[in-house]
Structure formats: structure tokens, C-alpha cells
C-alpha positions in Angstrom: -257.2 19.3 134.1 -254.8 21.0 136.0 -251.9 19.3 133.7 -254.1 19.8 130.2 -251.5 22.0 128.2 -251.7 25.5 127.6 -251.3 27.2 124.3 -248.7 29.5 123.8 -251.0 32.8 122.9 -253.5 32.5 125.8 -250.9 31.5 128.8 -251.0 34.9 130.6 -255.1 35.7 130.2 -255.2 32.0 131.4 -253.5 32.8 134.4 -255.7 35.4 135.2 -258.7 33.1 135.2 -256.6 30.2 137.4 -256.1 33.2 139.4 -259.4 33.9 139.5 -260.7 30.0 139.6 -258.0 30.1 142.9 -255.8 27.4 141.4 -251.8 27.7 141.4 -250.3 29.8 138.6 -248.0 28.2 135.9 -244.5 29.1 135.6 -244.7 28.7 132.1 -243.9 31.8 130.2 -246.3 33.9 128.1 -246.8 35.1 124.4 -244.8 38.5 125.0 -242.1 36.4 127.3 -241.5 34.2 125.1 -241.3 36.7 122.0 -238.6 38.7 123.2 -236.5 35.9 124.9 -236.1 35.1 121.2 -236.0 39.0 119.9 -233.4 39.4 122.3 -231.0 36.8 120.8 -231.8 37.4 117.0 -229.4 39.9 115.8 -231.7 40.7 112.7 -233.5 42.8 115.8 -231.0 43.4 118.2 -229.2 45.4 115.3 -232.1 47.4 113.3 -233.6 48.5 116.9 -230.3 49.7 118.0 -230.4 51.8 115.0 -233.9 52.8 115.1 -233.0 54.1 118.9 -230.4 55.9 117.5 -232.7 57.8 114.6 -235.4 58.3 117.4 -232.9 59.8 119.7 -231.3 62.0 116.7 -234.7 62.8 116.0 -235.6 64.1 119.9 -231.9 65.5 120.9 -229.9 66.4 117.3 -227.6 68.7 119.2 -226.5 65.4 120.6 -225.1 64.3 117.4 -224.2 67.9 115.6 -223.4 71.5 116.9 -223.5 72.4 113.6 -226.9 75.0 112.7 -228.3 72.7 109.9 -229.5 77.1 108.6 -226.2 78.6 109.1 -225.0 78.4 105.6 -222.3 80.1 103.5 -222.3 80.7 100.4 -218.5 80.5 100.0 -219.0 76.6 101.0 -221.6 76.2 98.3 -221.4 72.3 96.8 -218.1 71.5 98.6 -217.6 67.9 98.6 -217.1 65.5 102.2 -213.9 65.8 104.4 -212.5 65.4 107.0 -214.1 68.4 109.1 -217.4 68.0 106.8 -218.6 64.6 106.7 -221.2 64.9 104.3 -219.7 68.0 102.5 -222.0 71.3 102.5 -225.4 71.9 99.8 -225.9 74.6 97.2 -226.5 77.4 99.6 -223.5 76.4 101.5 -225.2 74.7 104.5 -223.4 71.5 106.1 -225.0 68.7 104.9 -224.6 66.3 108.4 -226.2 68.5 110.2 -229.5 69.0 107.9 -229.2 65.6 107.7 -229.3 64.9 111.7 -232.0 67.7 111.7 -233.9 65.9 108.9 -234.9 62.6 111.1 -237.2 64.6 113.2 -239.8 65.1 110.4 -239.6 61.7 108.8 -239.5 60.2 112.1 -242.2 62.3 113.5 -244.3 61.7 110.6 -243.8 57.9 110.6 -244.3 57.4 114.7 -246.9 59.4 114.9 -248.9 58.2 111.7 -249.0 54.9 113.2 -249.9 55.6 116.2 -252.7 56.8 115.4 -253.5 54.5 112.7 -253.0 51.8 115.6 -255.7 53.3 118.0 -258.1 53.6 115.3 -257.3 50.1 114.3 -257.5 48.8 117.5 -261.1 50.0 118.6 -262.4 49.4 115.2 -261.2 45.6 114.7 -262.1 45.0 118.4 -265.8 46.7 118.2 -266.3 44.4 114.8 -264.4 40.9 116.0 -265.9 40.8 119.3 -269.4 42.0 118.7 -269.6 40.3 115.0 -273.6 41.2 113.7 -274.2 45.0 112.3 -271.2 46.4 113.5 -268.5 44.3 111.9 -270.7 44.2 108.6 -270.5 48.0 109.0 -266.8 48.0 109.5 -266.2 44.8 106.8 -267.8 47.0 104.1 -266.1 50.9 105.3 -262.9 49.3 104.7 -263.9 48.0 101.6 -264.6 50.7 100.5 -261.5 52.5 101.8 -259.1 49.6 100.1 -261.0 51.0 97.0 -259.0 54.7 97.5 -255.2 54.2 96.4 -253.3 55.6 99.1 -250.6 57.4 97.4 -252.9 58.7 94.6 -255.5 60.0 97.6 -252.7 61.5 99.9 -252.0 63.5 96.8 -255.0 64.8 95.4 -256.1 66.2 99.4 -252.6 67.5 99.9 -252.5 69.1 96.3 -255.8 71.4 97.5 -254.3 72.3 101.2 -252.7 75.5 101.3 -249.4 75.3 104.3 -248.8 71.8 103.9 -246.9 70.8 107.4 -246.3 67.7 109.7 -249.8 67.2 111.2 -252.0 67.5 107.9 -249.6 65.2 106.3 -249.8 62.6 109.4 -253.8 63.1 109.4 -253.9 62.5 105.9 -251.7 59.0 106.0 -254.0 58.2 108.8 -256.9 58.2 107.2 -255.6 56.2 104.1 -253.8 53.8 106.5 -255.9 52.3 108.7 -258.2 49.5 106.8 -255.4 46.7 106.5 -254.9 47.1 110.4 -258.6 47.0 111.3 -259.1 43.8 109.0 -255.6 42.3 110.9 -257.2 43.4 114.7 -260.8 42.1 113.6 -259.1 38.7 112.5 -257.2 38.3 115.7 -260.3 39.1 117.9 -262.1 36.7 115.7 -259.8 34.1 116.5 -259.3 34.7 120.2 -262.3 35.5 121.3 -264.0 31.8 121.3 -261.5 30.4 123.6 -261.6 28.2 126.2 -260.1 30.8 128.7 -262.3 33.9 127.4 -265.4 31.9 127.7 -264.2 30.7 131.4 -263.1 34.6 132.4 -267.0 34.6 130.6 -268.5 32.0 132.9 -267.4 33.9 136.1 -269.4 37.1 135.2 -266.6 39.5 133.5 -268.1 42.1 131.3 -266.9 43.1 128.0 -264.6 45.5 128.6 -263.1 43.3 131.1 -263.4 40.5 128.0 -261.3 42.5 125.8 -259.1 44.5 127.5 -257.9 42.1 130.3 -258.8 38.3 127.6 -259.1 39.6 124.3 -256.7 42.3 122.9 -253.3 41.5 124.6 -253.5 38.0 122.7 -255.0 39.4 120.0 -252.5 42.4 119.3 -249.5 40.4 118.6 -249.9 40.5 114.4 -251.1 44.3 114.9 -247.8 45.2 116.3 -245.8 43.2 113.6 -247.5 44.7 110.8 -247.4 48.9 112.9 -243.4 48.0 113.0 -243.5 47.7 108.8 -246.1 50.5 108.5 -243.8 52.5 110.1 -240.6 52.4 107.4 -244.0 52.1 104.5 -245.0 56.0 106.5 -241.4 57.3 106.2 -240.6 56.7 102.7 -244.4 58.4 101.8 -243.9 60.9 103.7 -240.2 61.3 101.9 -242.1 60.8 98.0 -244.8 63.3 99.0 -242.5 65.4 99.8 -239.5 65.0 96.9 -242.9 65.5 95.1 -243.5 68.9 96.5 -246.9 67.8 98.5 -245.1 66.6 102.1 -243.3 69.6 104.4 -242.5 73.0 103.2 -239.1 74.5 103.0 -237.8 75.7 105.0 -238.5 72.6 107.0 -235.3 70.2 106.5 -236.6 66.7 105.7 -235.4 63.9 103.7 -237.5 63.6 101.2 -236.9 67.7 100.7 -233.0 67.1 100.8 -233.5 64.3 98.0 -235.9 66.3 95.8 -232.9 69.3 96.0 -229.9 66.6 95.1 -231.5 64.8 92.3 -230.3 68.0 89.8 -227.0 68.1 91.6 -226.2 63.9 90.6 -223.2 64.5 88.0 -221.5 67.4 89.8 -222.9 67.3 93.4 -223.6 62.8 93.9 -223.4 63.7 98.0 -226.5 65.6 97.8 -228.1 62.5 96.8 -226.7 60.1 98.5 -226.8 60.5 102.3 -230.0 61.2 102.3 -230.6 58.8 101.0 -228.4 55.9 102.5 -230.1 57.4 105.8 -233.7 57.2 104.3 -233.1 53.6 102.8 -231.5 52.2 106.1 -233.7 53.7 108.2 -236.6 51.7 106.5 -234.8 48.6 106.1 -234.5 48.6 110.3 -238.2 49.3 110.3 -238.8 46.2 108.0 -236.3 44.1 109.7 -237.4 44.3 113.3 -241.1 43.6 111.7 -240.2 40.5 110.0 -238.3 39.4 113.2 -241.2 40.0 115.4 -243.4 38.4 113.3 -241.1 35.2 113.7 -240.9 35.5 117.1 -244.9 36.3 117.7 -245.6 33.0 115.8 -244.3 29.9 117.2 -244.6 27.6 114.2 -241.2 30.0 112.7 -238.7 29.9 115.7 
């Protein structure tokens, strides 16, 4: 039996089971190391990942990219076009537009990452419990997700945000989490269902491993890959949703700086000052596209059939 091939998806957990059985560990790579090896050689992952890192650093430390104050405005510079000194020109209030685009990354990236992080936690908990225990718990979670799927995400977010007074990043994140968890929960549930009955899980259970150990050490590491892929795509979706809500006046409010707010302010100046719409629009599109490409590359790397 020691010479039997081990499926790619269970190598990491299988190595632990072999260690408990006193067998020598195999030197074959696990799912995550195989995926990382493929990703490092894939320019469709490396380039978007580098762009995402730049935008994350921009959100955390905007002064690394510009020394200008985005709120230091001079009406004498109102609507000045881009130049060598001011790459993105000025807005209608005479604020340096490049500085505002740089500082606008903070809201968009924060909303995207915080929303997806909260959604992943909720989905992993509900999906793991439903998939592992099944029965009544699984039925309750399934029916709850069915009900939530009937609620349109953007429309529901618009309704809730429209009745709130002050709109800020925490409120926006909470609303997007409320409407964003069902799909990820179903992915997690399906993945756990496909992994929980595998041989290495049965071997660990036979050795006396409890439910907690089985879930956290054997099932989750091999079931969470689809959630990681979808979460990467979801960041781009959430960033676009935040920009949409801010554009409609239901996201963050002035004096906050957001790409969505900048696009909303530039839409009426498309003919005489197209740079007001062009630069935040391109930045937003590049960010969303980078996350989408990363998600596609992760999907290909985690699925051996696509390599």
C-alpha cells in the first residue's frame, strides 16, 4: 500500500496521517506548493499581483507616491490639464488630481479587503459546519442561503444604505458582507462535502482525531482552495460595487476621497475636462482587472486538469 499514488489534493494532510502511523513521509509536493510553483511561472498572475501590491502599498502609505496634499486646493488651478509637473492635472476646486487618485485607493482597497475577509470568515464557518455535520444543520444553512440568494445584492445594499444617516467605510463593509456571503458559503460547503469522506480523513478519524482536528488539520487545508479563488475575484467585485454605490451617492460621502466619488464628480465635465473621469476610471478598472486575472490564475493553478 505504501506505493499507492496519493491524489494531489490530499498530500499535505496525508503526510500528517503517515507521520501518525509511523510511516516515512513522501517527498511529493502538496496542493499549495504545486499551485505556488505554477503561479510563480505564470505572468498572468505575477504581473497582476505586482499591480495589486502597488495599490495596497498606495492605500497604506500614500506619501510614498506623492508629497502633495489632496485637500490643499487653489481655485486658480481649477480644471488645469495634465502637465509634466502635475501628471493628472487638477479638479474643479484646484486640488492636485494625482494626489487624490493616490489617496482614493485607501477607501476602495480597504472596503474590498475588509469585506472579503469578513465574508470568508462567515462562509468558512457556516460552510464547514454544514458540510461536515450535514443533516439538519446542513438543511438550515442551505435554506438560509436560498433565501439570501433571492435578495438582489446591489438593490438590497442601496435600500439599507439609503436609510442610514452617516455612511462610512465600516457601514459599507457591513452591508456588503450581509449580502455577499451566500455564494462563498455554498462553495465552502461543497468543498467540505467532497473532502470529508476521503481516505486520509477516515484514517485520521480511525486514529482518534476529534472533530476539531479533522476539520482544521485535514479538511480545511484541502477544501478551502475554491474559496481562495472566489475570494480573490470577489475583492475586485466589491471594489467595483463600492465605486458604484459611491457614484450613486450611497457609499462614502465627501469629504472622503474615493474613486467612485471622483468618477461621479467628473461625469459632468467629460467634454471640457475628460481627465477628471479618465484617471480614476482607469485606476479603478486596472485594480478590478488585476484581481480578476489573479483569480483566474489561482483557479488554473489549483485545478491540475487546467495545467
